C-alpha positions as CSV (number, residue, x, y, z in Angstrom):
1,M,-6.0,-6.1,-0.3
2,V,-7.2,-2.6,-0.2
3,D,-5.3,-1.5,3.0
4,V,-2.3,-3.6,1.8
5,L,-2.3,-1.4,-1.3
6,A,-2.4,1.7,1.0
7,A,0.2,1.1,2.9
8,R,1.9,0.1,0.0
9,R,0.9,3.7,-2.0
10,C,1.9,5.3,1.7
11,V,5.8,4.0,1.6
12,A,5.8,5.1,-1.7
13,G,4.2,8.5,-1.3
14,L,7.4,9.4,1.5
15,L,9.5,7.7,-0.8
16,V,9.0,10.2,-3.9
17,L,9.1,13.2,-1.2
18,A,12.0,12.1,0.2
19,L,13.7,12.9,-3.7
20,L,12.2,15.4,-3.9
21,A,13.4,16.8,-1.1
22,G,16.7,16.9,-2.0
23,C,16.5,16.9,-5.8
24,G,16.2,20.5,-6.4
25,S,19.9,21.6,-7.1
26,R,20.5,18.5,-9.0
27,P,21.5,18.8,-12.5
28,G,18.4,18.4,-15.1
29,T,16.0,19.4,-12.6
30,V,12.9,22.1,-11.7
31,T,13.3,23.7,-8.9
32,P,10.5,23.0,-6.0
33,G,8.2,26.1,-6.1
34,P,4.8,27.2,-7.6
35,S,3.9,25.5,-11.2
36,S,3.3,27.4,-14.1
37,S,0.8,26.9,-16.2
38,G,2.7,27.6,-19.0
39,P,1.3,29.5,-22.7
40,V,-2.6,29.7,-23.2
41,A,-3.8,29.5,-26.4
42,S,-7.5,30.5,-26.7
43,G,-10.4,27.9,-27.9
44,T,-9.5,24.7,-28.9
45,P,-6.3,23.6,-29.5
46,A,-4.7,23.7,-32.6
47,P,-4.1,20.0,-34.5
48,V,-0.6,19.4,-32.9
49,T,2.1,16.7,-34.5
50,G,5.4,15.1,-33.3
51,T,5.6,11.7,-30.0
52,I,3.2,12.3,-27.0
53,T,4.2,9.8,-24.6
54,V,1.6,8.8,-22.4
55,W,2.4,7.3,-18.9
56,T,-0.5,5.4,-17.1
57,I,-0.4,1.8,-14.8
58,A,-2.9,-1.1,-15.7
59,Q,-5.6,0.0,-15.2
60,G,-7.2,-3.7,-15.7
61,D,-9.0,-2.7,-18.8
62,E,-6.4,-4.0,-21.3
63,E,-6.2,-0.3,-21.7
64,V,-9.1,-0.7,-23.9
65,P,-9.9,3.5,-23.4
66,L,-7.2,4.9,-24.3
67,K,-6.3,3.1,-27.1
68,A,-9.9,4.3,-28.1
69,Y,-8.4,7.9,-27.5
70,E,-5.2,7.6,-28.9
71,K,-7.1,6.1,-32.5
72,A,-9.7,8.7,-32.3
73,F,-6.8,11.8,-31.4
74,E,-4.1,10.8,-33.9
75,A,-6.9,10.8,-36.7
76,A,-7.9,14.5,-35.7
77,N,-4.2,15.4,-35.5
78,P,-2.8,13.2,-38.8
79,G,0.9,14.6,-37.4
80,A,1.1,13.2,-34.3
81,D,1.4,9.8,-32.7
82,V,0.7,8.9,-29.4
83,E,3.2,6.4,-27.5
84,I,1.0,4.7,-24.6
85,V,4.0,3.1,-22.3
86,V,2.2,0.9,-19.6
87,V,4.3,1.1,-16.4
88,P,4.0,-1.7,-13.9
89,E,2.2,-0.2,-10.7
90,E,4.9,-1.1,-8.2
91,G,7.4,0.8,-10.1
92,Y,5.5,4.0,-11.3
93,P,6.5,6.1,-8.5
94,P,10.8,5.6,-8.9
95,R,10.1,5.8,-12.7
96,M,8.8,8.6,-12.9
97,T,10.4,10.5,-10.1
98,T,14.1,8.9,-11.9
99,A,12.4,10.5,-14.9
100,L,11.5,13.7,-13.5
101,Q,15.0,14.0,-12.0
102,A,16.7,14.0,-14.8
103,G,14.2,15.9,-17.0
104,N,12.8,13.7,-19.2
105,P,9.2,13.5,-17.8
106,P,6.6,11.9,-20.2
107,D,4.1,14.7,-22.6
108,V,0.4,12.6,-20.7
109,A,0.9,10.6,-17.0
110,L,-1.6,9.4,-14.8
111,L,-1.4,11.4,-11.3
112,E,-0.9,8.5,-9.2
113,P,-1.9,9.5,-5.3
114,D,1.5,8.3,-4.5
115,I,3.2,11.0,-7.1
116,A,0.9,13.8,-5.0
117,A,4.0,15.7,-3.8
118,T,5.1,16.1,-7.3
119,M,2.3,18.2,-7.7
120,K,3.3,20.2,-4.6
121,A,7.2,20.5,-5.2
122,G,5.9,22.9,-8.8
123,R,6.5,19.4,-11.8
124,W,3.0,19.5,-13.2
125,V,1.2,22.5,-15.4
126,D,-1.7,24.1,-13.7
127,L,-4.6,23.6,-15.9
128,R,-7.0,26.2,-14.6
129,P,-6.2,28.8,-17.2
130,H,-6.5,26.3,-20.3
131,L,-9.9,25.2,-18.8
132,A,-10.9,28.5,-18.7
133,A,-9.1,29.1,-22.6
134,W,-11.0,25.3,-23.6
135,G,-14.1,26.7,-22.4
136,V,-14.2,23.2,-20.2
137,D,-15.9,24.8,-16.7
138,P,-14.6,22.8,-13.6
139,A,-17.8,22.7,-11.8
140,D,-19.2,20.5,-14.7
141,F,-16.8,17.6,-12.9
142,N,-17.7,15.3,-9.8
143,P,-15.6,17.2,-7.1
144,G,-14.8,14.3,-6.1
145,G,-13.0,12.9,-8.6
146,L,-11.9,16.3,-9.9
147,A,-10.2,16.4,-6.2
148,R,-7.3,13.8,-7.3
149,G,-6.0,16.0,-8.8
150,M,-5.3,19.0,-6.2
151,I,-3.2,19.8,-4.0
152,E,-4.6,18.4,-1.2
153,N,-8.3,18.6,-2.8
154,D,-8.0,22.6,-2.9
155,P,-9.2,24.1,-6.4
156,S,-8.1,27.6,-5.2
157,K,-4.7,25.6,-5.4
158,G,-4.5,24.6,-8.8
159,I,-6.2,21.8,-11.3
160,Y,-3.0,19.8,-12.3
161,A,-4.7,16.6,-14.3
162,I,-8.3,15.8,-15.0
163,G,-10.1,12.1,-15.3
164,D,-11.8,10.8,-18.1
165,F,-14.4,8.5,-15.8
166,L,-15.8,8.0,-12.8
167,A,-16.2,5.2,-10.2
168,G,-16.5,4.1,-7.3
169,N,-17.3,1.9,-4.2
170,V,-21.1,1.9,-3.1
171,L,-23.2,-0.2,-1.4
172,V,-25.3,-3.0,-3.0
173,Y,-27.9,-4.8,-2.2
174,N,-30.5,-7.9,-2.3
175,R,-34.3,-7.2,-3.0
176,E,-35.2,-10.5,-2.6
177,L,-33.6,-10.9,0.7
178,Y,-35.0,-7.8,2.4
179,A,-38.5,-8.3,0.9
180,D,-37.8,-11.9,2.8
181,A,-37.1,-10.7,5.9
182,G,-39.4,-7.5,5.3
183,Q,-37.2,-4.5,5.7
184,E,-36.7,-1.4,3.9
185,L,-34.4,-1.5,0.7
186,P,-31.3,1.1,2.3
187,P,-31.7,4.8,0.8
188,S,-30.0,5.1,-2.1
189,D,-30.2,9.0,-1.4
190,R,-28.3,9.2,1.8
191,S,-25.9,7.5,3.8
192,L,-26.7,5.3,6.6
193,T,-25.4,5.6,10.0
194,Y,-23.1,3.0,11.9
195,Q,-26.3,2.1,13.8
196,E,-28.7,1.8,11.1
197,Y,-26.3,-0.5,9.1
198,D,-26.1,-2.5,12.5
199,A,-29.6,-2.9,12.6
200,T,-30.4,-4.0,9.1
201,C,-27.6,-6.3,8.6
202,R,-29.2,-8.0,11.7
203,A,-32.6,-8.1,10.7
204,V,-31.8,-9.5,7.7
205,G,-29.2,-11.9,8.3
206,R,-29.7,-15.5,9.5
207,P,-26.7,-16.5,11.0
208,D,-25.2,-20.4,10.4
209,A,-22.4,-22.3,11.9
210,D,-21.9,-23.9,8.4
211,P,-20.6,-20.8,5.9
212,A,-22.7,-22.7,3.1
213,R,-25.6,-22.5,5.0
214,A,-25.3,-18.7,6.6
215,V,-27.1,-15.5,5.1
216,Y,-24.8,-12.5,5.3
217,G,-26.7,-9.6,6.1
218,C,-23.3,-7.2,5.8
219,T,-19.9,-7.1,5.5
220,V,-17.8,-4.9,7.2
221,P,-14.8,-3.9,5.0
222,D,-11.4,-2.7,6.8
223,F,-10.8,0.4,4.0
224,G,-14.7,1.0,5.2
225,F,-13.1,2.3,8.4
226,L,-10.0,4.4,6.0
227,F,-13.5,7.0,5.3
228,S,-14.1,7.9,9.0
229,P,-13.2,11.4,10.4
230,V,-10.1,10.9,12.2
231,F,-7.4,13.5,11.4
232,G,-10.7,16.4,12.3
233,E,-11.0,19.5,10.2
234,G,-7.8,20.4,8.2
235,G,-6.8,17.0,8.7
236,R,-4.0,17.7,11.4
237,K,-5.2,16.3,14.6
238,A,-5.7,12.0,14.9
239,V,-6.0,12.7,19.2
240,G,-9.2,12.8,19.5
241,Y,-10.6,12.1,16.5
242,M,-9.1,8.9,15.7
243,N,-9.8,8.0,19.4
244,S,-13.2,10.0,19.3
245,P,-15.8,8.3,21.3
246,A,-18.4,7.8,18.0
247,V,-14.8,5.8,16.1
248,V,-14.5,3.8,19.1
249,E,-18.5,2.8,18.4
250,A,-17.9,2.0,14.8
251,F,-15.5,-0.5,15.3
252,E,-17.2,-2.5,18.3
253,I,-20.2,-2.1,15.7
254,G,-18.5,-3.8,13.2
255,A,-16.5,-6.4,15.5
256,A,-19.7,-7.4,16.7
257,L,-21.2,-8.1,13.7
258,I,-18.4,-10.1,12.7
259,N,-18.4,-12.0,16.0
260,D,-22.1,-12.3,15.8
261,G,-22.0,-14.0,12.9
262,Y,-23.8,-11.7,11.0
263,A,-21.0,-10.6,8.4
264,P,-18.4,-13.0,7.5
265,G,-15.2,-12.7,8.7
266,S,-11.6,-12.4,7.0
267,G,-11.2,-16.6,7.5
268,L,-14.4,-16.8,4.9
269,L,-13.3,-14.1,3.3
270,D,-9.9,-15.0,2.3
271,T,-11.4,-18.3,0.4
272,I,-14.6,-16.5,-1.5
273,G,-15.1,-12.5,-2.1
274,E,-17.7,-10.7,-0.9
275,S,-18.6,-10.2,-4.6
276,D,-18.6,-13.5,-5.0
277,L,-21.4,-14.2,-2.1
278,F,-23.6,-11.6,-3.0
279,A,-23.2,-13.0,-6.5
280,E,-24.8,-16.8,-5.0
281,G,-27.4,-14.9,-3.1
282,Q,-25.5,-15.5,0.7
283,I,-25.0,-12.3,1.4
284,A,-28.1,-8.8,1.7
285,L,-25.7,-5.5,2.1
286,T,-21.9,-5.0,0.7
287,W,-20.0,-3.0,-0.6
288,T,-18.9,-3.2,-4.9
289,D,-18.1,-1.1,-7.9
290,F,-19.2,-1.0,-10.9
291,T,-16.9,-4.0,-12.6
292,E,-19.2,-6.5,-10.2
293,V,-22.4,-5.5,-11.9
294,E,-22.4,-7.8,-14.5
295,K,-21.7,-11.2,-12.8
296,Y,-24.8,-10.0,-10.6
297,Q,-26.6,-9.8,-13.9
298,E,-25.9,-12.9,-15.1
299,N,-26.6,-14.8,-11.4
300,G,-29.7,-13.0,-11.9
301,I,-29.5,-10.9,-8.3
302,D,-32.1,-8.4,-8.0
303,F,-30.1,-5.7,-6.7
304,G,-29.8,-1.4,-6.0
305,M,-27.7,0.5,-5.2
306,A,-26.6,3.3,-2.0
307,P,-24.0,5.1,-1.1
308,F,-21.4,4.5,2.0
309,Y,-22.5,3.9,5.4
310,V,-20.5,6.6,7.5
311,I,-20.1,7.3,11.6
312,E,-23.0,9.8,13.2
313,G,-22.5,13.3,12.3
314,Q,-20.3,12.4,9.4
315,P,-22.0,13.4,5.9
316,D,-23.3,11.6,3.1
317,Y,-19.9,9.4,1.9
318,V,-19.2,7.5,-1.8
319,D,-15.3,7.0,-1.8
320,V,-15.2,7.4,-5.7
321,F,-11.7,7.2,-8.3
322,T,-10.5,8.5,-11.5
323,A,-7.4,8.0,-13.3
324,A,-6.3,11.8,-13.7
325,W,-3.9,12.8,-16.7
326,G,-1.6,15.8,-16.1
327,T,1.3,17.1,-18.2
328,F,4.7,18.1,-17.7
329,R,6.8,21.8,-17.4
330,Q,9.6,19.7,-18.8
331,A,7.2,17.7,-21.7
332,K,9.2,17.3,-24.5
333,N,6.4,18.0,-26.7
334,P,4.3,20.4,-24.6
335,A,2.3,21.2,-27.1
336,G,1.3,17.9,-28.1
337,G,0.8,17.3,-24.2
338,L,-1.7,20.1,-23.6
339,A,-3.6,18.8,-26.7
340,F,-3.9,15.4,-25.7
341,I,-5.2,16.9,-22.0
342,H,-7.5,19.1,-23.5
343,F,-9.2,15.8,-25.0
344,I,-9.9,14.0,-22.4
345,A,-11.6,17.0,-20.3
346,T,-13.6,17.3,-24.4
347,E,-14.2,14.2,-26.0
348,A,-13.1,11.3,-23.9
349,Q,-15.3,12.1,-22.0
350,R,-18.0,11.5,-24.8
351,I,-15.9,8.3,-25.6
352,R,-15.9,6.5,-22.5
353,P,-19.1,5.4,-21.9
354,T,-18.8,4.1,-25.5
355,V,-15.9,1.8,-25.0
356,T,-17.0,0.5,-20.5
357,P,-19.7,1.0,-17.9
358,D,-18.5,3.7,-16.8
359,P,-19.7,7.5,-16.8
360,P,-18.2,10.2,-17.6
361,L,-16.3,12.4,-15.0
362,S,-17.9,15.2,-16.3
363,A,-21.9,15.3,-15.2
364,R,-22.7,17.5,-17.8
365,V,-21.3,14.9,-20.7
366,A,-22.8,12.0,-18.7
367,T,-26.6,14.0,-18.8
368,E,-26.1,15.1,-22.0
369,A,-25.4,11.6,-23.4
370,G,-28.1,10.6,-21.5
371,Y,-25.5,8.1,-19.8
372,G,-28.3,5.3,-18.0
373,K,-31.6,6.3,-19.5
374,D,-32.1,2.5,-20.1
375,D,-30.5,1.3,-18.0
376,P,-31.9,1.8,-13.9
377,I,-28.9,0.4,-12.7
378,K,-26.9,2.5,-14.4
379,Q,-29.0,5.6,-13.2
380,Q,-28.9,4.1,-10.1
381,Y,-25.0,4.3,-10.0
382,L,-24.9,7.3,-11.3
383,E,-26.8,9.4,-8.6
384,V,-25.2,7.8,-6.1
385,L,-21.7,8.8,-7.4
386,G,-23.2,12.1,-7.6
387,L,-23.1,12.1,-3.6
388,A,-19.3,12.8,-3.0
389,P,-17.8,15.1,-1.6
390,P,-14.0,15.9,-2.2
391,P,-11.9,14.0,0.0
392,S,-10.0,15.0,2.8
393,F,-6.7,16.2,2.6
394,I,-3.9,13.6,4.6
395,P,0.3,13.5,3.3
396,P,1.2,10.6,3.1
397,G,4.1,9.2,6.5
398,V,0.4,8.2,8.6
399,D,1.4,4.5,8.9
400,A,0.3,3.9,12.7
401,W,-3.7,4.5,11.7
402,D,-4.6,0.9,10.7
403,P,-8.0,0.2,10.5
404,A,-7.3,-3.6,9.7
405,E,-5.3,-4.3,12.8
406,V,-8.3,-2.7,14.7
407,M,-10.3,-5.3,13.8
408,R,-8.1,-7.9,13.9
409,L,-7.6,-7.5,17.2
410,L,-11.7,-7.4,18.3
411,T,-12.6,-10.1,16.0
412,I,-9.1,-13.0,15.6
413,E,-7.8,-11.9,18.8
414,G,-10.8,-11.1,20.9
415,R,-9.7,-8.1,22.3
416,T,-12.5,-5.9,23.7
417,D,-10.4,-2.5,24.2
418,A,-11.1,-0.7,21.7
419,Q,-10.6,2.2,23.4
420,A,-7.3,1.6,24.4
421,I,-6.5,0.6,21.0
422,L,-7.4,3.5,19.6
423,D,-5.6,6.1,22.3
424,Q,-2.8,4.0,21.2
425,M,-2.7,4.3,17.8
426,A,-4.6,8.1,17.9
427,A,-0.9,8.9,19.6
428,K,1.8,7.1,17.7
429,S,-0.6,8.3,14.7
430,Q,-0.4,12.1,15.9
431,V,3.2,11.6,16.2
432,E,4.0,10.8,12.7
433,L,0.9,13.2,11.6
434,D,2.6,16.5,12.7
435,E,5.8,15.5,10.7
436,A,3.8,14.7,7.5
437,W,2.5,18.2,7.6
438,R,6.6,19.1,8.3
439,R,7.7,17.5,5.0
440,W,4.9,18.5,3.0
441,E,5.3,21.8,3.7
442,S,8.7,22.2,3.0
443,L,7.6,21.4,-0.7
444,G,7.6,24.0,-3.3
445,T,9.6,26.8,-0.5
């Protein structure tokens, strides 16, 4: 599901790029160019009035956090009316692009990766001077999560949105299965390499032809390869990186774990998810996000958490994410939009852990609020998330890079020529990558 979503977002990102590239001279649009920060007021914004429209996609939480923010914000601003609009995820990019072309965007919106091109085109307000005026230090926020609201993940190019929580995909391990196998637990302060992941998986796994009797040592999700350094420093080279010996070996290791029965294959995972197998005590080490923790606890699984595994030589890695909120240069209620973003950057950070299990994006607030002080699992989760680096940036449009297809060929089709598969994929990706950068760099010029 992760790879399908990534592919869909890539297509959606290309649609946004195409529309923005052709809409500069249309009536009601903003000519692409350097974004403006708007008027900057010192200190906490004065109470605001009027309707403040907030666009979001369904995030699986029935908008509980956002509704809590709405209630608290309106209490502090009696003349304001926050109007939450939930847009279907599939329709979010075209609806946002249409609104921008018409000069009628919402006052506040979720900055999803598939509309990141609108940042580059100068549609969002640069929050840096406002954060400074509000006394909000960007350094207090997790860099991996904060990067979601930046052009090319670079704060020197602007901060256009800020998140209210921090979440991520981490490794989760079954302590009892590790004890039964007499193996050391995965470290929580560094990433395992693929070679170490292979060794621990084989040491704790107990393959069986009957899936109901097997104890899988680990899982090998396709999306895990998306974290690999396949585009080189600067994100401009696929050839020599995507098909490097280290990446080839990583795919060979992952495929062998599935083919040898130490990790479940796609046939089984089409019928039952990794988190359910882990909750049933049939997987020793897999990936998870924090939404699954309650399931593990209800099933009596004694577990711990660790950062994601990496290719040898790659820094420690954790895939983190947030809901990043920003406002537009064309907002109908600009004061209201900025006031709501101020609320997200300050009070919402304190509200979030009281209405969901997630920590706030602000590490300082998490410390001040004592997040996880009475919950060792929350403590470990926050510690692991703290290892997340700012992600690498790749412009949308590189469809040839498809780890799921590589794994399908190596496991289902029985191919053994990982090098040849990746050589071909790298060559196709390089062509697409060059064109993607050309399109991206044409925005805002």
